[in-house]
N, C-alpha and C positions, 0 to 999 in steps of 0.2 A: 776604400771609405776616404780618407784623411786624405789622400791625391785629391781626389773627386772635388774636396771640398775646399783644399788649397790653391786648385784650379779654377773655381766660383770667385776665389776671394782677388785672384790676382786678376781675372775679369772685368771684375765688379771695379778695382781700382781704376782697371785701364781706359774703361768704359769712363768713370769718373772724370777721370786727367782729361779726355777728347770732349766730352759733351756736359759735363758737370754732373750733378745732386737730380736736379730737377728733370732732367733731360734723358736720365737714365734709367730705363724700363729692364724688368725681368728677362725681357725676349731681347734685348740688346747684351743683355750679361750673358745668356744662354749661348746666345750667336757667336758671339767676341771668343766665349772660351771653347768652342764647338763642343759646348754640350745642349743634352736633349734638355728641353723644356720640364717635360715628368721631372727626370734624376735630379735638375735644377727646384723645383718645389720638394721635393724628397728630403732634402736639405734644409731648402729655407721658404717661409710661407709668403713673406712679401720682400720687396726691396728694403724696407728700413732695417727687416731682423741682416739682408744681406750687408748692408753698408755699419748696422751695430759691428756684425760679426769682423769685419774689415777694422774697424777702427781697433776692436780689441787685440786681433792678433798683430796690428801694425807696434799698441803700444808693448806688446808682451812681448815683438821681436827686440824693439829700441830697447824694451827692460832689460835685457836680457843681454843685450850689449853692456850696455850703461852697467850693470850687474861687476860683468867682467875687467872693467877700466876702474871700478869704482873699488875693486878688491884686490889690482894691481898696482892702479899708479893714483889712487884715491878720489874722493868726490868732484874735487875741480874738474878733475881730466872727465869725469864722468858727465858730470850738467853739461858741459863744452860739448862733448860727443853728441849729447843729446839735442841741446839748441842748435848744433850746427844741421844736424839729421831732419829736424822740424823744419829748419829755412830752407833746405834745398828739394823738400821732399815734393814730386809733379804733382801729383793728387792735391794735395794740401795748399802748394801754390798758385793750383789753376781755381779750385774753390774760394781761395782768399782774395783771386783777383776778379772772380764776375758772380760770385754770389756769397758772398761776406754773410747775409744772413741764414745761411746753410749753415756756416762754422761757430753760430754761438752756441748751440748744446755742446760744443766742444770748449768752449771759453768759461764759462759758467759752470764753476761745479755745484753739483745737484747730490740725489740721491739713488738716481738709476745706477743697475750696476755697472754701469760702464766707469762711475765714476770712483763705486767702490775697486773694481779692479785696479784703477789709475793709481789711486791712494795704496794698495799694494804693492806694486811697483815700485812707487816712491820709498816704502819702508823698508823692502828687498834692498834700493841701491842704499840708503842710505846705511842700515845694516853691514854691506858688503863691505862700507870705507870706513865700517868704523866707530861712525857718525852715530849720534843717539838719534834713535827713530821713534820719536815719539810725533803727537799729532801736529807739536806745533810745527817742529822739523817737517815732518812731511808737507803740510798745506805749505811754508814758506818754499819749498820746491817745487811743489805744484804749481803755485799761484804763479813764479817764475817763468817756468817752461809751457804753459800757458798763451803766457805773453808772447812767447817765440811764433805762436802759430798767428796772429793777426799782424804783430807787428816784430819781426824776425830781426835779428841779430847780427852785424857783418862778424865773417869771424873774428876780428879783433875786440871788437864789442861780447861777443860771446865767453871769449877766452875771460875778457874783464871782470864781467858778470858773474862767471861760473865762481872763481875764484875768492871774489868777494863774497857771493852767496855762501860757499863753502867753508869760508873763516866765519860767516855770521850765523851760520846752523851748530856750528860746533860748541860755544858757548852754550846751547840747549841742554845743558847734560842732565839728566836724572839721578838724584843722589843713590848712592850704593845700596845695594837690596832693594830698590824700587825699582816697579816696572813700569810703562806707561802702555795702556791698552786704548788702541782707535777705538771710540765708540760705533756701534751698529748704527747704522743710517734711519733714522727715523722720519717717517713722511707725517706731515702735519696732518693732525683729523685721525692718525693711525689708519694700518690696509695695509698691504702687502706691500715690498719696495716696487718702484714702477721698472718696468724693463727698456732697453735701451736708453737712446742720449737726444732720446726729442727732435729727429731728422724733418723738415719739413716736408710734405706730400709731393 
C-alpha cells in the first residue's frame, strides 16, 4: 500500500513538472505511474487530494533532512539546505514559472491541515537545533522559507539569509520553566479545519 501511494505521488509530481497543475488529470497520474485508475481512486478521491498529499510528503521529506542537519550542524545549515531545495525543486519551479496563481495557497499561511503540518515541521527543526520553538520562531522560519517558493534565493543569498534568521531566532527564548504551545487552528465562525491547501480546479 505504501509503495503504491509513493508511486502515485511520484507520478503526480512528474505530471505537474511536465504540464502544470491545471492540465494534470487523474488519468495522467495513473498513466504516468503505470497505475490502474481504480487503484488510484482507492487511494485518492480527487486531484486536489493527490496534490495535497504530494505537498505533505515533500514537506515531510524536507523537514526530515532539515532536522538531521539542525541537530548536527545547527539551525543556519538546516535553513540554508531547505531554501536551496525549494530553489531547485523542478516541480515548484515549473509551477512558479507557468502557473504562479497555483502556488498562492502554498505561500499564504492559513488554517488548512497542510499549514498545520508545515508549522509542526518548523517546530521540529527549531527543536532539533536547540533554538526556541515557540510560535514566533516557527512563524519567522516559515515566512522566510515560503518566500523561497516564489522568489528563490541564490546559494549565497540563502546562506546569508539562513545565518541572519538563525541569529535572529535565538533571542526569542522562553523563560526557564515555561513552554510555548502553538494554538490549534481556529476557523472564523467555527467549524472544522478545512482540508487541503486550496488548489485551483
